[in-house]
N, C-alpha and C positions, 0 to 999 in steps of 0.2 A: 486321688489315687492312694489306696491304703497298702499296708504291709510291705513297705519298702525299706531298704537300707539306704537312706538318703544322705547325701553329702553336698554341701555348698559353702560358699564364702558369704560373709555379710559385708556391709558397707565399709567396715574397717579392715577388710581383706583377711578376716579370721575364719577358720574352718568351723562349721557346726554340723550336727547330725539331726536327722528327723525321721519319723516313721510314716508320715503322710503329707501329701501336698494337695491343696485345694485351688482350683482355678475356675474362672468364670467363662461364660459363653463367649465373651469378647477376647479370650485368649490371654488375659492377664491373671497373674497369681494373686490369690486372696490371702493365703497363709500357708506356713509349714508348721509341723509340730507332731504331737502324738495323734493317733487315730481318734482317741476319745476327745481330745481338745477340738479337733477339727469337726467331728460329728456334732458337737455341741454348738460350735460357732456357725456352721453352715447346715442347719437342719433341712432335710428334704433334698440334699444333694445326691446325685447319682454316684455310686461307689464303684471303683474298679480295684480288684485285688491283684497286686503285682507279684504275689507268690514269694515274697521275701527277697526279691531280686534287688540289685543295686541300682539306684537312681541318681544320676549326676546332671549338672547343668549341661546343656548342649555345648559341644566343643567349638572353639573358634580357631581357624587357621589364619594367622596374621600375615601370611605372605604366600599366595598361590596364584596360579594362572589358569583360570577356569576354562577358557576356550582351548588352550593348549592341552589341557587334560582331556577334553572331549575329542579333539582331532587326533590325539595320540591313540585313540581306540581304533582308528582306521588306517593309521600309518605303521610303518615298519618299526618294531621295537627291538633294539639291540641290547637292551640292558641285561637280558639273560646270558649274553655271550661272555665266555671266560677267556676267549682267545680270538685272534684275528681270523683264524680258520673257521671257528664257530660263527663269527659274524658273517663271513662270506657265505656260509651254508644257509643261514637265516635269510640273507639277502637274495640268494638264488631261488630259494623256495617262495619268497614273497613275490619276486618278479614273475615267476612261473604262474602263481595264483592270481596275479592282477595284470594280465596282459592288456587290459583295456585302459590302464592308467597311463596317461602320456608322460607323467613324471613319477619317479619313485621317491617318496618323501618319508622321513622318519628321523630317528635319532636314538640316543641312549648309549652311544659307544663311549668307551673309556680306555684309552691306550695304557693307562696305569694298571687297570685290572688285567688287561691282556699281557702285562709285563713285556711290552713291545720295545720300550726304551726309546721310542721315537713316535712321530705322528704317522698314521697310515697314509697311503698314496692313492692317487687316481687310478693307477694301473691295477691296484688291488681290488678296486670296485669293478673295473673293466674286465677283469679275469672271469667274473661271474655275471655281470650285467652291463653290457656295453651298447645295447641296442637303443637306449633312450637316456635322457638325463637323470642323474641320481644326485640327491642332495640330502645329507644326513647330519643332523646337529649333534654336537658332543653332549654328553649327559648333563653338563651344566648350562648348555645353551649359548656358550661363549666361543664356540668354534664350529665350523661346518666342514664336512668332508664331501667333496664333489668328484664325479668321474670326468673324463676328458670331454664328453659330450656337453655336460653342464658348464664346464670352463669355457668351451668354445662358444656356446650360446651367449654366455655373459661377456664375451670379448676379452677374457683374461689371458694375457700372454706374458712373455718375458719382459715386454716393454711397459706393462701396466705397473704404475707406481703403487706403493703401499699407501692407502688412505690414512688421513689423520685419525689416530685412535685405533688403527687396525694393522694387520700384518698378513701378507700373502706368503705362506710357507713355500720355499723354493728348493729345487734339487741343486746338485753341485755345479750345474751349468747356468743356474739362475732362472730356470723355467719353473712355472707354478707346479708344485708337487701334488696339489689336491686339497690341502687344508687351508682354510681362511679363518683368521682369528678376529673376533670382535667386529669392529666397524667394517672390516673387509668382507664380512658375510653379506653386507648389503649389496655387493656387486652381483651376487647370485639371487638373493632374496627378491630384488626388484624385477626379475624376469620370471620368477616362479608364478604360475597362474594362481590367482586368488580363489579361495573357496567360495562356492556359490551361497546364496542365502539359504537354500535348502540344506546344504552341507553344514553351515554354521548353526542352524537350528538343531540338526541332528547331533552336532558336537555338544551344544549346550544341554540338550536332553540327556546325553550320555554322561556328561560331567556331573549334572545334578543327581542322577541316579547313583553315581559312585559316591558323591559327597554325603548324601543322606544315609547311605549304607554304612559308612564309617563313623557316623555320629556327628558330622560337622553341620551345625545349624547356622554358622556364619563363617564367611571367608572374606579376607581383605584381598581384593584382586589387584595385583601389582602391575598394572598397565592396561587401562581401559581405553579402547579405541572408540571412534564415533559409532561404528557398527555394533560393537558390544554394548555401548550405552543404550542404543535404541532397543536392542533385544532385551536387555535387563529390565528396562522400563515396561516394555510390552509384557514380558513374563510376570512382572510384579503386578501389573494391572489385572492380569487374567488369572491370578492365583497359582501360577505355574513355577514361581521362584521359590522352590522348597528349601533352599539355603539362602539366608540373608547375604547380601553383597555390599561390602564397603569398598567403593571404587577409588582407585588412584589413576588420574588422567595421565596418559602416556605423553610426557613432555609438555611444553608450553607453546606449541605451534598453532596451526589453524583451528584444530578442534578445540583446544583450550580457549582460544580467542572467542570462538562462537559460544561455547557452553558456559563460559565464565561471565558473560554479560550480566546475568542476574546473581552472580556470586555463588558460593559453595551450596550444594544441595545436601543439607544436613540429614534430611529424612524424606523418604518417598514411600507411599503405599504402606503405611503403618510399619515403618522401619524395615521394610523388606530391602530397600536399596538406599544407598547414600553415595554421593560423589563430591567429596570435600577435601580430597588430597591430590597431590601431583607426584608422579614418579619420575625421578631423574637418575642418571648414571654417572658415577665417577670413574669406574674402571671395569675390567673384565673379571675373569675367574682364575683361581689358583691352579686348577688342573691343567689349563691351557696356557699357563704362564702369562695371562693377560692382566692379572691383578697387579696394580701399581705398588711397587715396593720402594722404600726409602733407600735401602742398600740392595745390591744385585741379588738375584736368585742364587741360593746355595748350589743348586745343580745346573745353573746356566749363568755363569759369572759375567757373560756379556749382555745380560738382559735385566732390566728393572721392571718389565711389564709396561703397561700403557695407561696414562691418564687420558680420558676421552676429551676433556675440555681444559682450557687454560683457567687459571684462578678467576680471571675477570669474566670469562664466559659463563662458568658455572654460577658465580655470584649473581650475574645479571638474570639468569634463568630463575634462580631461587627468589630474587627480589621481585620479579614479575608475578610469581605465584603468591608470595607473601602479601604484596600490596593489594591483592584481590581477596585476601583472607583465607587462603588455602594452606593446609598442612603440607609440608614438603618432606617427602620420603626419598632418600637418595641411596641407591645401591653403591656400597663401597666394601670391597673385599680386602685389598692390601693395606698395609700400614700407611703408605703414601696417599692412597685414595681416602682413607679415613681421616688422615690429618688435613688434607685439602678441604674436605667437607666440614670438619670441625672448625677450621679457620673461617670458612665462609659463614657458618652459623654464628660464630662469634661476631663477625662483621654485621650480620643481619640484626643480632641482638642490640648492637651498638646503635644501629640506625633506627630500629623500630621497637626496641624493647623486647624482652623475652616473651611476654604475653602468655597465652595458654593455647597456642596452636599445636603443641606437643609434637614438634618435628622429630623425625626418626632417621636413623641410619639403618638401611636394610642390609642385613648380614653381619656387619661389624665383625668380620671374621678374623683378620689378623691386625691387631691394634698395638702400636707401640705402648709399652707399659706406662710411660709418662702421659699418654693421651687418654688412658681409661678414665681417670678422674674428671677429665674435661666433659665427658658425657653428662655426669651429674651436675657439674658446675654450670653448664650451658643449658640444662634442661632437655637434653636430647635422649630419646629412647633408643636403646640398642635392640632392634628387631631381629631376632636370631632364630636359627633353624637347627634344632639339636641333631637331627639325622645327618646333617652335613658333616659333623665331626666324625661320626662313625663311618661315613662313606669316604671321607677324605684322609682318614688316618693311614691309609696305605701309601700316601705320597706327601702329605702336608709337611712333615718334618724334613723330608728330603728337599722340599722347595725352599723352606725358610731357615732351617738350621735349629740348633738346640736352644739358642737364646731367644730368637723371635717367637718360637712356638709357645713361650710362656705367656704371651699376650694373645694367643689364638684360641678361638672357641672358649673364651675365658668367662664362662657363665658365673662361676663363684666369685670372681673378682668384681664383676658388675653387681651381683646381688649384695655382696658385703658392703659396698659403698652406698647401697640404698637405691640403685637404679631399678626401675620397673622394666622387665623384659617381656615383651609380647612374643610369643613363640608361634612358629609356623613350620612349613615343610618345604616351601618352594616347589610344590608339585607343578608339573609332572617330573621335575628333576628328581624328586624323591616321592615316595608314596604319600598320598594325602592322609593316611591313617594316623590320627593323633596319638594313638597308643604306641605306635612305633616311635614317635617323637618323645613321648614320656619315658619309654624304655631307654632310649639313647641318652636322654638328659640325666637319668638316675644312675644308669650303670656304666656309661661311657664304653659300651660294648656293642659288638654286632650281634646278629641273631644266633650265632653259634656261641654267644657269651664269651667272646674273645676280644681283647686279651683278658686273661683270667682276673687280673687286678683292676681292669679298666684302663682306658687310654688317658693318661694324665687325670687320674680319678680325683685328684684334689680340686678339680674344677666342676665336679658333678653337682647336681641339684638333689634336694630331697624330693620324695614323691609329692608332698604337699606343694612345694615350690613349683615343680613342673606342671602339676595340675592347675595351679593358679595362673601360670604363664599362658596356658591354653584356654583360660576362661575369663576371669574378671580382669586380669592384666591385659589380655588381648583386647577386651572391650574398652578398657581405659585408653588404649592406644588409638582407638577409633572414636573417641569422645562419646562412647555409648554405654559407659558404666552405669548410668541411671536407668537404662532400659534392658540391658543384656548382661550376660556374663555370670550371673548368679541367680539363685532362686529365692527372691525376696518379694514381699507384697508390692504390687504395682508394676512389677517387671513382666516381660513376656514369658509365658510358660513354654520355654524352649528347653527341653530336657531329653535325656536318653536313658534307656534301661539296658544294663550290661549283664553278661553271663557270669562275671566274677566281681569280687569286691576289690577295687583298686588299692585300698588301704590295708587289706589283710593278706593279699597274695604275695608270693615271692617276687622280688623286683625283676629277677631274670626272666619271668614269664609274662611280664606286662604286655609285650607285643602280641601275645596270643589272645588277648581279650577280644571279645566279639560284642557287637552292638545287636541287641535283640529288637529294640524299638527306638525310633526317633520321632520326637514330637516338636512341632513348631507352632507357636501361638495356640497351644492347647489342642492342636489337631495332629493326629498320627500321620506321618508322611512316609514311614518305612516300618516294616515288620519282617524279621528274618523268617 
């Protein structure tokens, strides 16, 4: 492909430019360089003129949820709502349009955006949709909002105790008020009808269409079930997996026992799929006050949040996966959650050596300043999502106060000590668009470019650093840096063509970038 403004990293993670890229019929890159150099090196090759457009390596999202992205296309989306009243209006319209749905499912609500000052209640759903059960997850996926019908079907009453690692929000009389936090969500989740095989296939198709449209040629799926694993393999076999998937097995239970008999799956169907990591949880989310904090919440002095497991329990789960050779990636948001997992990794290193499994902490969102150096010392990768900072800035400091916020969303602190940060979005919690993530990483602003100076702008990344976090560094975090993440000879020809030059445009406009073409293994999978 000639006449491009090409950018990539090399094996030393240094940025370089090129005018042309040559790749073979097998989908592997032959070379990059000037048009004249490549014409001489590959005589007789078919030429494609890119018209001077920008060509970049395919982008990687290091933390997403593919099936949740797909099902969100058929569920109620409350993210556009700016108030409780708007959410109720959207819910009423959805209920009216989907009278054949036995349950109303969806999510995206955020009481902080609504400036409600409290969680919503079951009665506020019933006011517009009381005829059938309603179950709506919070924007971060760590709390659920139910109506009375759903609470009744789940058998949740005043007498129901809070489960370990969860909380049932209650009114002044002790009755369930309608919101269930973290592990308490399972009380409703277990009675919600499962999606059918046909619905799951439709969800995967919808998700893949979305991912290739925004230029994601690879995604690290943070929680693969047995059903998802089966479909990923089938789609890979049949050439339908248009975005590569690096899978993290959900927990170390029955599915792990079964699939781990032969050890980690490093590569399947020409690197279209891998299943070599495990996803565990330390705590919940900041917005729902489920994140585990060392000191109480600034705006809820009676609460520290919730650790899901004891130190011994989480260490045993990690050890089970490590002994089988799996990378362990643990969700940790609060400083107590991060400290618990760092302590557990330190114990694992003492037992089994640091090795090269490249264990990760997913989110690493609020970290005690004294614990940040431990990531580098222990060889733990902070897997972070830049848009979380710009989405959370409306409530994060209220939750943790002015001192603890110094270790929150602290990308610069991690980069300065030499940590490699794989970046993602946590879609569908956030948009999967990687250029929204790069914009947030570089500006520390929302899409109205507020606040003007950036939110704690001293923790911002450069454009080059953010681009690297979504490409070669994300590939490194999946043990795939020798085959993906940059445009070098012998690697897969996974690349995108964009409408603007990422390195020449104003940083404030990066989120506006559009993908014109997406190519995977030398084959075009999307054109605008």
